[in-house]
C-alpha positions as CSV (number, residue, x, y, z in Angstrom):
1,X,56.8,38.1,103.5
2,X,57.7,37.3,107.1
3,X,58.0,39.8,109.9
4,X,61.3,38.7,111.0
5,X,63.6,38.5,108.3
6,X,64.6,42.5,108.8
7,X,65.7,40.0,111.9
8,X,68.5,37.6,110.4
9,X,69.4,39.0,107.0
10,X,72.3,37.1,105.7
11,X,73.6,40.3,104.7
12,X,74.1,43.1,106.8
13,X,74.1,47.0,105.1
14,X,77.8,46.9,105.7
15,X,78.1,43.7,103.8
16,X,76.5,44.3,100.9
17,X,78.3,48.0,100.4
18,X,81.8,45.3,101.0
19,X,80.4,43.2,98.1
20,X,79.2,45.7,95.7
21,X,81.4,48.8,95.6
22,X,84.8,47.0,94.0
23,X,82.1,45.4,91.3
24,X,81.3,48.6,90.3
25,X,84.7,50.3,90.7
26,X,86.2,47.3,88.6
27,X,83.4,47.4,86.1
28,X,83.9,51.6,86.2
29,X,88.0,51.3,85.9
30,X,87.5,48.6,83.1
31,X,85.0,50.7,80.6
32,X,87.4,54.3,81.8
33,X,90.9,51.9,80.7
34,X,89.1,50.2,77.6
35,X,88.6,54.1,75.9
36,X,92.3,55.2,76.8
37,X,93.5,51.9,74.9
38,X,91.5,53.0,71.7
39,X,92.7,56.5,72.1
40,X,96.4,55.0,72.4
41,X,96.2,53.0,69.2
42,X,94.3,55.2,67.0
43,X,97.3,57.3,67.2
44,X,99.4,54.5,65.2
45,X,96.6,55.4,62.6
46,X,93.3,54.0,61.0
47,X,94.3,50.8,59.6
48,X,95.1,50.0,63.0
49,X,92.0,51.7,65.3
50,X,89.5,49.7,62.3
51,X,91.0,46.4,62.9
52,X,91.2,46.9,66.5
53,X,87.5,47.8,66.5
54,X,86.5,45.1,64.1
55,X,88.5,42.3,65.9
56,X,87.1,43.3,69.1
57,X,83.5,42.8,67.7
58,X,84.7,39.0,68.0
59,X,86.5,39.0,71.1
60,X,83.8,40.5,72.5
61,X,81.1,37.8,71.5
62,X,84.4,35.0,72.8
63,X,84.3,36.9,76.4
64,X,81.0,37.4,76.9
65,X,80.7,34.5,76.6
66,X,83.3,33.0,78.8
67,X,81.6,35.6,81.6
68,X,78.3,34.2,81.4
69,X,80.0,30.0,82.0
70,X,82.0,32.2,84.5
71,X,78.7,33.2,86.6
72,X,76.8,30.0,86.0
73,X,79.7,28.8,87.9
74,X,79.6,31.6,90.9
75,X,75.7,30.7,91.6
76,X,76.4,27.4,91.6
77,X,79.4,27.9,94.3
78,X,77.1,30.8,95.7
79,X,74.3,28.5,96.4
80,X,76.7,25.7,97.7
81,X,78.0,27.9,100.6
82,X,74.7,29.0,100.6
83,X,74.0,25.8,101.6
84,X,77.1,25.2,103.9
85,X,78.4,22.2,102.1
86,X,82.0,23.3,101.4
87,X,83.1,20.1,99.8
88,X,80.6,20.8,97.0
89,X,81.3,24.5,96.8
90,X,85.0,23.1,96.2
91,X,83.7,20.6,93.7
92,X,81.9,23.1,91.8
93,X,84.8,25.3,91.7
94,X,87.5,22.9,90.4
95,X,84.7,22.3,87.7
96,X,84.5,25.5,86.3
97,X,87.7,26.2,86.1
98,X,88.0,22.7,84.0
99,X,85.1,23.4,81.4
100,X,85.9,27.1,81.0
101,X,89.6,26.0,80.3
102,X,88.4,23.1,78.4
103,X,85.9,25.1,76.4
104,X,88.8,28.6,75.9
105,X,91.5,26.4,74.3
106,X,89.7,24.4,71.8
107,X,88.1,27.7,71.2
108,X,91.4,29.4,70.6
109,X,92.5,26.5,68.5
110,X,89.8,27.0,66.4
111,X,90.5,30.8,65.8
112,X,94.3,29.8,65.2
113,X,93.9,26.6,62.8
114,X,91.1,29.1,60.4
115,X,92.4,32.6,61.5
116,X,92.2,33.9,57.7
117,X,89.2,32.2,56.6
118,X,87.0,33.6,59.3
119,X,88.4,37.1,59.3
120,X,87.4,37.0,55.2
121,X,84.4,35.6,56.5
122,X,83.1,38.1,58.7
123,X,84.5,41.4,57.1
124,X,84.6,40.8,53.8
125,X,86.7,42.9,51.4
126,X,87.9,45.6,53.6
127,X,91.1,47.1,52.7
128,X,94.5,45.1,52.4
129,X,96.2,46.9,55.2
130,X,93.4,47.0,57.5
131,X,93.2,43.4,56.9
132,X,97.0,42.3,57.7
133,X,96.7,44.5,61.2
134,X,92.9,42.7,61.8
135,X,95.6,39.2,61.2
136,X,97.7,40.2,63.8
137,X,95.7,41.7,66.3
138,X,93.4,38.7,66.2
139,X,97.0,36.4,66.9
140,X,97.4,37.6,69.7
141,X,94.2,38.1,71.3
142,X,93.3,34.7,70.5
143,X,96.6,33.5,72.4
144,X,94.7,35.4,74.9
145,X,91.2,33.7,75.9
146,X,92.6,30.6,78.0
147,X,94.0,33.9,80.6
148,X,91.0,35.5,80.3
149,X,88.5,33.0,81.0
150,X,90.2,31.2,83.5
151,X,90.6,34.8,85.2
152,X,86.9,35.3,84.8
153,X,86.3,31.7,86.2
154,X,88.7,32.5,89.5
155,X,87.3,35.8,90.1
156,X,83.5,34.3,89.9
157,X,84.5,32.1,92.6
158,X,85.8,34.6,94.7
159,X,82.4,36.8,93.8
160,X,80.0,33.7,94.9
161,X,81.9,33.5,98.6
162,X,81.2,37.5,98.9
163,X,85.6,38.5,98.0
164,X,84.7,41.5,95.0
165,X,88.5,42.8,96.5
166,X,90.6,41.0,95.0
167,X,89.4,40.5,91.6
168,X,89.2,44.4,92.0
169,X,92.7,45.3,92.7
170,X,94.1,42.5,89.9
171,X,91.9,43.6,87.5
172,X,93.3,47.1,88.4
173,X,96.9,46.5,88.1
174,X,96.1,44.4,85.1
175,X,94.8,48.1,83.4
176,X,97.7,49.4,84.4
177,X,99.8,47.3,82.9
178,X,97.9,47.1,79.8
179,X,98.1,51.2,79.4
180,X,102.0,51.2,80.1
181,X,102.5,48.4,77.9
182,X,101.1,50.1,75.2
183,X,102.7,53.1,75.5
184,X,106.3,51.8,75.6
185,X,104.8,48.8,72.7
186,X,103.3,51.6,70.0
187,X,105.7,54.9,71.5
188,X,109.1,53.3,72.7
189,X,109.6,50.2,70.0
190,X,107.3,51.4,67.7
191,X,105.3,48.2,67.3
192,X,101.9,49.5,66.0
193,X,98.9,47.5,66.4
194,X,101.0,44.0,67.4
195,X,102.5,46.0,70.5
196,X,99.0,46.6,71.6
197,X,97.8,43.1,70.9
198,X,100.9,42.0,72.8
199,X,100.3,44.3,75.7
200,X,97.0,43.2,76.4
201,X,98.2,39.3,75.8
202,X,100.6,40.0,79.2
203,X,97.9,41.8,80.9
204,X,95.7,39.0,80.9
205,X,98.6,36.5,81.2
206,X,99.3,38.4,84.4
207,X,95.7,38.3,85.6
208,X,95.5,34.3,85.2
209,X,98.3,33.9,86.9
210,X,97.8,35.8,89.8
211,X,94.5,35.1,90.5
212,X,94.8,30.9,90.1
213,X,97.4,31.6,92.9
214,X,95.4,33.5,94.7
215,X,92.7,30.8,94.8
216,X,95.6,28.1,96.4
217,X,95.7,30.3,99.9
218,X,93.5,28.9,102.7
219,X,91.8,32.3,103.6
220,X,89.0,31.8,102.3
221,X,86.4,28.8,102.3
222,X,87.2,27.6,98.9
223,X,90.7,27.0,98.0
224,X,91.7,25.1,94.6
225,X,94.7,23.0,94.7
226,X,96.2,20.6,91.8
227,X,94.5,22.2,88.5
228,X,96.5,19.6,86.6
229,X,94.6,16.8,88.8
230,X,91.3,18.1,88.3
231,X,88.8,15.7,86.1
232,X,85.5,16.2,84.7
233,X,82.0,15.8,86.9
234,X,79.9,15.6,84.2
235,X,77.1,15.9,86.6
236,X,78.4,19.0,88.1
237,X,79.2,20.4,84.8
238,X,75.3,20.4,83.3
239,X,74.5,22.3,86.1
240,X,77.2,24.9,85.6
241,X,76.1,25.3,82.0
242,X,72.0,24.9,82.4
243,X,73.1,28.5,83.6
244,X,75.8,29.5,81.7
245,X,74.9,28.7,77.8
246,X,71.7,30.4,77.9
247,X,73.5,33.6,79.9
248,X,76.1,33.2,77.2
249,X,73.7,32.8,74.3
250,X,71.9,36.1,75.1
251,X,74.8,38.2,75.8
252,X,76.0,37.3,72.0
253,X,72.5,37.7,71.0
254,X,72.7,41.4,72.6
255,X,76.4,41.6,71.0
256,X,75.2,40.3,67.6
257,X,72.2,42.9,67.7
258,X,74.8,45.6,68.1
259,X,76.5,44.9,64.8
260,X,73.5,44.7,63.3
261,X,72.3,47.9,64.7
262,X,75.8,49.4,63.8
263,X,75.2,48.3,60.3
264,X,72.1,50.5,59.8
265,X,73.4,53.8,61.6
266,X,76.4,53.6,59.1
267,X,74.2,54.4,56.7
268,X,72.9,57.7,58.3
269,X,76.4,59.4,57.2
270,X,79.7,59.9,59.0
271,X,78.1,62.8,61.1
272,X,75.6,60.6,62.9
273,X,78.2,57.1,63.2
274,X,80.0,59.7,65.3
275,X,77.4,60.8,67.4
276,X,76.2,57.2,67.8
277,X,79.7,56.0,68.8
278,X,80.3,58.8,71.7
279,X,76.9,58.1,72.8
280,X,77.4,54.1,73.0
281,X,80.5,55.5,75.2
282,X,78.4,57.4,77.6
283,X,74.8,54.8,78.1
284,X,77.5,52.4,78.8
285,X,79.2,54.6,81.2
286,X,76.3,55.6,83.0
287,X,75.3,52.0,83.0
288,X,78.1,50.6,85.1
289,X,76.8,51.2,88.5
290,X,73.7,49.4,87.8
291,X,75.5,46.4,86.2
292,X,77.6,46.0,89.1
293,X,74.5,45.6,91.7
294,X,73.4,43.2,89.6
295,X,76.1,41.0,89.3
296,X,76.7,41.3,93.1
297,X,72.9,40.5,93.7
298,X,73.8,36.8,92.1
299,X,75.9,35.7,94.7
300,X,73.2,37.3,97.7
301,X,70.6,35.5,95.9
302,X,72.7,32.3,95.3
303,X,73.9,31.9,99.2
304,X,69.9,32.8,100.3
305,X,68.8,30.6,97.5
306,X,71.3,27.6,99.0
307,X,69.7,28.0,102.9
308,X,66.4,28.2,101.3
309,X,65.5,30.9,102.2
310,X,63.5,32.2,99.3
311,X,61.7,35.0,101.1
312,X,65.0,36.6,101.7
313,X,66.0,36.2,98.3
314,X,62.9,38.2,97.5
315,X,63.3,40.3,99.8
316,X,67.4,41.3,98.6
317,X,66.3,41.3,94.6
318,X,63.8,44.7,95.9
319,X,66.5,46.2,98.3
320,X,69.1,45.5,95.5
321,X,66.6,47.1,92.8
322,X,66.3,50.1,95.6
323,X,69.6,50.9,95.6
324,X,70.1,50.4,91.5
325,X,67.9,52.8,91.1
326,X,69.8,55.4,93.4
327,X,73.1,54.1,91.6
328,X,71.6,54.6,88.2
329,X,69.9,58.0,88.7
330,X,73.1,59.8,90.0
331,X,75.1,57.9,87.0
332,X,72.8,59.4,84.6
333,X,72.6,63.0,85.8
334,X,76.9,63.2,86.0
335,X,77.7,61.5,82.8
336,X,75.0,64.2,81.3
337,X,76.0,67.2,82.9
338,X,79.7,65.6,81.5
339,X,78.0,64.9,77.9
340,X,79.5,68.8,76.4
341,X,82.7,69.0,77.7
342,X,83.2,65.4,76.9
343,X,82.2,66.3,73.4
344,X,84.5,69.4,73.1
345,X,87.6,67.4,74.4
346,X,87.0,64.9,72.0
347,X,87.2,67.3,69.2
348,X,83.4,66.3,67.4
349,X,82.2,68.2,65.2
350,X,79.2,71.0,66.0
351,X,76.8,69.0,64.9
352,X,77.8,65.7,65.4
353,X,78.0,66.7,69.5
354,X,73.9,68.0,69.4
355,X,73.3,65.2,68.3
356,X,75.2,63.7,70.7
357,X,73.7,65.7,73.3
358,X,69.9,65.8,72.9
359,X,70.5,61.4,72.1
360,X,72.2,61.8,76.0
361,X,69.8,63.9,77.2
362,X,66.7,61.6,76.6
363,X,68.5,58.6,78.2
364,X,69.2,60.7,81.0
365,X,65.6,61.0,81.6
366,X,64.2,57.9,80.0
367,X,66.9,55.2,81.8
368,X,66.2,56.4,85.8
369,X,62.6,55.0,85.0
370,X,63.0,52.1,83.7
371,X,66.5,50.3,83.1
372,X,66.6,49.3,86.5
373,X,63.9,47.1,86.5
374,X,64.1,45.2,83.4
375,X,67.6,43.9,84.1
376,X,68.8,43.7,88.1
377,X,65.4,41.3,89.0
378,X,67.1,39.3,86.0
379,X,70.1,38.9,87.9
380,X,68.4,37.3,90.6
381,X,66.5,34.7,88.8
382,X,69.4,33.8,86.9
383,X,70.8,33.0,90.6
384,X,67.7,30.8,91.2
385,X,68.3,28.8,87.5
386,X,65.9,30.6,85.8
387,X,68.4,31.3,83.1
388,X,66.6,30.3,80.3
389,X,63.4,32.3,81.1
390,X,65.4,35.6,81.4
391,X,67.3,34.5,77.7
392,X,64.5,34.0,75.5
393,X,62.5,37.1,76.8
394,X,66.1,39.4,76.4
395,X,66.6,37.7,73.0
396,X,63.0,37.8,71.5
397,X,62.8,41.5,73.0
398,X,65.9,43.1,72.1
399,X,65.3,41.7,68.1
400,X,61.8,42.8,68.0
401,X,62.1,45.9,69.7
402,X,65.8,46.9,69.7
403,X,66.8,45.6,66.1
404,X,63.2,45.9,64.3
405,X,61.8,48.7,65.7
406,X,64.8,50.6,65.8
407,X,65.5,49.6,61.5
408,X,61.5,50.7,60.8
409,X,62.4,54.1,62.7
410,X,65.5,54.8,60.5
411,X,65.0,53.0,57.5
412,X,61.5,53.9,56.6
413,X,60.6,56.7,58.9
414,X,63.8,58.9,58.6
415,X,64.3,59.2,62.8
416,X,68.3,58.9,62.5
417,X,70.4,57.7,65.2
418,X,67.4,58.7,67.8
419,X,66.0,56.1,66.3
420,X,68.3,53.8,67.6
421,X,67.3,54.9,71.4
422,X,62.9,55.1,71.1
423,X,64.0,51.3,69.7
424,X,66.3,50.5,72.8
425,X,63.4,52.0,75.4
426,X,60.9,50.2,74.1
427,X,63.2,46.9,74.6
428,X,63.9,47.9,78.0
429,X,60.1,48.9,78.5
430,X,58.7,45.5,77.7
431,X,61.1,43.6,79.2
432,X,60.7,45.6,82.7
433,X,57.2,44.6,82.3
434,X,57.9,41.2,81.0
435,X,60.3,40.4,84.1
436,X,58.1,42.1,87.0
437,X,55.4,39.7,85.8
438,X,57.9,36.8,86.6
439,X,59.4,38.4,89.4
440,X,55.9,38.3,91.5
441,X,54.4,35.1,90.0
442,X,57.2,33.7,92.4
443,X,58.0,31.0,89.7
444,X,61.4,31.3,89.1
445,X,61.6,30.2,92.7
446,X,60.5,26.9,91.7
447,X,64.0,25.8,90.1
448,X,66.4,23.9,91.5
449,X,70.3,24.6,91.1
450,X,71.8,22.1,93.2
């Protein structure tokens, strides 16, 4: 690496903090509010919480696909900003808004037309009251798809130009609206699962309207107006989809893998299911900081490569991996310290709580050692346009280690729910080796996004 890089950083430590902190806080708030949302719905009854859980397994797949498409647009925008090409940066922003809106409207229309057959195909013969609640919840959340897609696209455009504060504030207000709306609809108007879904729809409409209005203001490099006059630039759209589609496939495969693993854990009985469910929540919580660092890394690497500063892109991937490692270690220790109080407050049975504590203990030991290198460099590789390699690697290790090894350990070797985490640790280890090799090979720098 060039010796003079430290004297000409594109991003100072202050800029990095200003970029990362709002992203991490937004991710943390979304997780906490999502848990609170679930707890409020659980008060409606078992049919309601079952319906929400089932439908959300579909919603997460769709929303992650929108998020990946938006990230593809953010990378293209960031590279044009790094290049100093404001006109093309603005055009790429308009195109990501166009294509994600088009796709989200098409997905919503498909889901509305085939709502009942789709739910019966995926969930099979569930109880009648659960299916009725699922149909109601699915209807309202499907209506919200274009709004959450528009928010993701606009928020990614803000992040591409180093503004992570505005999306965080909008998300914060939206989450509070959702929780307050749940309370009013569920306990005030006794609307049950329809009330919970309607509160979610209203909060997502708010997010989309506000963030699109903010994008019209002249105070930032990228300004998008006259939304109805946007026309497709298919060459630009191919660049966006070239990064967004592989990332979307990768995210969707992870969600399908989680669903497949859940079906295996469900054979272990209610004690193991409860322990695994709580462990999943806690593991997601201690990983939020690392994911936030990775999201911020895409903007930094994208701008560096847009400015053709490849050595500096390498430098920042290394630097942010160190930051992610510190954040990850601290998060794991804090979550582990809170595990017992959380299991007590959650009213878990002693055996489930004991199993949960055991699994979280091993996650706290292993995760700081291997998680960062298995995920954070991949964000940088995607920002360079190396999205297909990331997709293929992640899908192969996930199905081979996380799923197949997990099923073997649980169904054949009788490991119990700990088998899930042994498979997870194996996945992280193999990924970290492959991504380390890819990073040091510098082959990812040979890709061209713009």
